[in-house]
VOMIDO-422392 format. One line per 8 residues: for each residue x, y, z of N, C-alpha, C, CB. Coordinates in pm, 1 decimal, always signed. Glycine has a CB too. Layout:
# residues N
X,Y,Z,X,Y,Z,X,Y,Z,X,Y,Z ~ ...
//
This chain:
# residues 55
-2118.4,-6872.4,+11376.3,-2185.3,-6774.5,+11459.0,-2158.8,-6808.5,+11606.1,-2338.0,-6770.6,+11428.4 ~ -2117.3,-6708.9,+11682.3,-2097.5,-6729.9,+11825.8,-2203.7,-6653.0,+11903.9,-1955.0,-6685.6,+11869.3 ~ -2201.4,-6670.1,+12034.9,-2303.7,-6608.7,+12119.7,-2296.9,-6456.3,+12116.5,-2289.1,-6657.6,+12263.0 ~ -2176.4,-6403.4,+12108.0,-2162.6,-6257.1,+12105.7,-2228.2,-6199.2,+11979.7,-2012.7,-6216.3,+12111.9 ~ -2210.3,-6263.8,+11866.8,-2275.4,-6218.6,+11743.6,-2426.9,-6231.9,+11752.3,-2223.2,-6297.6,+11624.0 ~ -2471.2,-6340.6,+11815.1,-2615.2,-6361.8,+11831.0,-2676.7,-6249.7,+11913.8,-2643.2,-6498.4,+11896.9 ~ -2614.2,-6217.0,+12027.6,-2670.9,-6113.9,+12114.3,-2652.3,-5973.4,+12056.3,-2607.4,-6121.5,+12252.5 ~ -2554.2,-5952.9,+11968.8,-2535.0,-5822.4,+11904.6,-2638.0,-5801.3,+11794.2,-2392.3,-5810.5,+11847.0
-2683.0,-5907.2,+11730.8,-2786.2,-5904.8,+11627.3,-2755.8,-5804.8,+11515.7,-2920.0,-5871.9,+11689.5 ~ -2636.4,-5808.3,+11468.9,-2599.5,-5726.0,+11353.8,-2605.4,-5576.0,+11380.5,-2688.8,-5758.7,+11238.8 ~ -2584.6,-5534.6,+11503.5,-2587.5,-5392.1,+11536.0,-2724.1,-5340.7,+11577.6,-2540.1,-5313.9,+11419.4 ~ -2824.9,-5424.6,+11571.7,-2960.6,-5383.2,+11607.4,-3004.4,-5441.2,+11742.6,-3058.6,-5426.1,+11498.2 ~ -2910.7,-5485.3,+11821.6,-2942.3,-5553.7,+11946.7,-3026.7,-5468.5,+12039.9,-2815.3,-5594.3,+12016.7 ~ -2994.0,-5341.2,+12053.2,-3068.5,-5255.6,+12145.6,-3216.4,-5254.6,+12108.8,-3012.0,-5112.0,+12144.6 ~ -3246.3,-5232.5,+11982.8,-3385.7,-5225.5,+11938.6,-3456.0,-5359.8,+11951.8,-3392.8,-5177.8,+11794.4 ~ -3386.1,-5466.1,+11919.8,-3445.4,-5599.7,+11927.4,-3475.1,-5636.9,+12071.8,-3352.2,-5704.1,+11864.0
-3377.8,-5620.6,+12161.1,-3397.0,-5660.2,+12300.1,-3497.5,-5570.1,+12371.4,-3264.1,-5658.0,+12373.9 ~ -3499.6,-5442.2,+12338.7,-3599.6,-5353.1,+12397.4,-3739.5,-5395.2,+12352.3,-3571.6,-5205.6,+12358.1 ~ -3753.5,-5431.3,+12227.1,-3885.6,-5474.6,+12178.9,-3928.2,-5605.3,+12246.4,-3883.9,-5492.5,+12025.3 ~ -3833.1,-5695.8,+12270.2,-3865.2,-5818.6,+12343.6,-3911.8,-5786.8,+12485.7,-3742.8,-5912.0,+12347.8 ~ -3842.3,-5697.5,+12553.3,-3877.6,-5662.1,+12691.1,-4014.3,-5595.2,+12696.1,-3770.9,-5569.4,+12752.2 ~ -4039.5,-5501.8,+12606.3,-4169.3,-5433.6,+12603.2,-4281.1,-5533.1,+12575.1,-4169.5,-5322.0,+12496.9 ~ -4259.8,-5622.4,+12480.7,-4359.2,-5724.3,+12448.7,-4386.7,-5813.9,+12568.0,-4313.3,-5807.9,+12330.3 ~ -4282.3,-5855.4,+12637.3,-4298.1,-5939.9,+12754.5,-4376.9,-5868.3,+12864.0,-4161.6,-5982.9,+12807.3
-4347.2,-5741.0,+12887.2,-4417.3,-5663.6,+12990.0,-4564.9,-5648.7,+12954.1,-4352.2,-5524.7,+13007.4 ~ -4594.2,-5618.2,+12828.8,-4733.6,-5602.9,+12785.7,-4808.8,-5735.0,+12799.8,-4740.1,-5553.1,+12639.5 ~ -4747.6,-5844.5,+12758.9,-4814.2,-5974.8,+12770.1,-4836.5,-6012.8,+12915.9,-4731.7,-6083.4,+12699.8 ~ -4741.1,-5980.8,+13001.5,-4757.0,-6006.9,+13143.6,-4872.4,-5925.0,+13200.8,-4627.1,-5975.8,+13218.6 ~ -4883.1,-5800.4,+13160.1,-4993.0,-5714.5,+13204.0,-5127.5,-5769.5,+13157.3,-4973.4,-5571.7,+13151.6 ~ -5131.9,-5817.3,+13033.2,-5255.7,-5871.9,+12977.0,-5301.0,-5995.3,+13055.7,-5236.1,-5907.7,+12828.0 ~ -5208.2,-6071.9,+13107.6,-5243.2,-6191.1,+13184.5,-5279.1,-6155.3,+13328.7,-5127.4,-6291.6,+13182.5 ~ -5203.8,-6066.5,+13391.0,-5222.0,-6036.9,+13533.4,-5339.1,-5943.4,+13559.3,-5095.9,-5976.3,+13590.0
-5363.7,-5849.0,+13472.4,-5468.3,-5749.1,+13494.0,-5606.8,-5810.2,+13516.7,-5473.8,-5655.7,+13376.0 ~ -5654.8,-5902.4,+13434.5,-5786.8,-5960.7,+13459.3,-5793.8,-6039.1,+13590.7,-5824.6,-6051.5,+13344.5 ~ -5684.7,-6100.7,+13629.7,-5682.6,-6175.1,+13755.6,-5702.4,-6079.4,+13872.9,-5549.6,-6253.1,+13771.1 ~ -5632.4,-5967.7,+13870.6,-5645.9,-5868.0,+13976.7,-5786.6,-5808.1,+13976.3,-5540.1,-5756.6,+13960.2 ~ -5838.2,-5776.2,+13858.3,-5972.1,-5718.9,+13849.4,-6078.1,-5817.1,+13898.9,-6002.3,-5677.4,+13705.5 ~ -6062.2,-5943.9,+13870.6,-6157.4,-6045.5,+13916.9,-6157.1,-6053.9,+14068.7,-6123.9,-6183.0,+13856.4 ~ -6038.2,-6053.0,+14129.2,-6029.5,-6057.2,+14275.3,-6097.3,-5936.0,+14336.9,-5883.3,-6064.3,+14320.5 ~ -6074.8,-5818.3,+14279.7,-6137.9,-5697.4,+14331.7,-6289.4,-5705.1,+14317.1,-6083.9,-5573.2,+14259.6
-6336.8,-5753.4,+14204.1,-6480.4,-5766.2,+14180.3,-6544.2,-5861.5,+14281.6,-6506.6,-5815.6,+14037.1 ~ -6482.8,-5976.4,+14302.3,-6536.4,-6074.0,+14396.7,-6535.5,-6018.4,+14539.3,-6455.5,-6204.5,+14390.0 ~ -6431.8,-5944.9,+14575.0,-6425.2,-5883.7,+14707.2,-6537.2,-5781.3,+14724.4,-6288.2,-5817.5,+14729.1 ~ -6561.6,-5700.1,+14622.7,-6668.8,-5600.5,+14628.3,-6805.2,-5667.5,+14638.7,-6664.1,-5509.7,+14504.8 ~ -6825.3,-5775.0,+14565.3,-6953.0,-5845.1,+14569.5,-6975.5,-5909.5,+14706.6,-6959.0,-5951.7,+14459.1 ~ -6870.8,-5962.8,+14766.4,-6883.0,-6022.2,+14899.5,-6918.7,-5915.0,+15001.8,-6752.2,-6093.5,+14939.7 ~ -6857.6,-5797.9,+14993.3,-6891.3,-5689.2,+15084.6,-7034.7,-5642.5,+15064.4,-6795.3,-5572.5,+15065.8 ~ -7075.9,-5631.7,+14941.2,-7212.6,-5590.6,+14910.4,-7313.2,-5692.2,+14966.2,-7231.1,-5574.7,+14757.7
-7282.6,-5819.6,+14953.3,-7369.2,-5924.4,+15004.0,-7378.9,-5918.0,+15157.4,-7317.6,-6062.1,+14958.9 ~ -7266.7,-5893.1,+15223.6,-7266.9,-5881.7,+15369.0,-7351.9,-5763.0,+15413.7,-7123.6,-5867.4,+15422.1 ~ -7341.5,-5651.2,+15341.3,-7421.1,-5533.2,+15375.9,-7570.6,-5560.0,+15357.5,-7378.1,-5413.1,+15290.2 ~ -7606.0,-5633.0,+15254.4,-7746.8,-5664.0,+15230.3,-7801.9,-5760.0,+15335.2,-7764.5,-5723.6,+15091.2 ~ -7719.5,-5849.5,+15384.3,-7763.8,-5945.5,+15486.0,-7789.1,-5875.7,+15620.9,-7658.6,-6057.7,+15503.0 ~ -7716.7,-5769.3,+15649.3,-7732.1,-5697.8,+15776.3,-7864.9,-5625.7,+15783.8,-7618.7,-5598.5,+15795.5 ~ -7917.1,-5580.6,+15672.6,-8043.2,-5503.4,+15674.2,-8164.5,-5590.0,+15665.7,-8046.1,-5405.4,+15561.4
//
């Protein structure tokens, strides 16, 4: 088996590599999304706290 055969995957390379890319993108989204949401939540809470301190 050589590298060209490995990457061709018996004629199913397009489907295999597309599924790998889609899976990678979804997993990346699953990891990054909560981090972004947490930052937004903390920023909103800090603003809310500042507004409450002013009154």
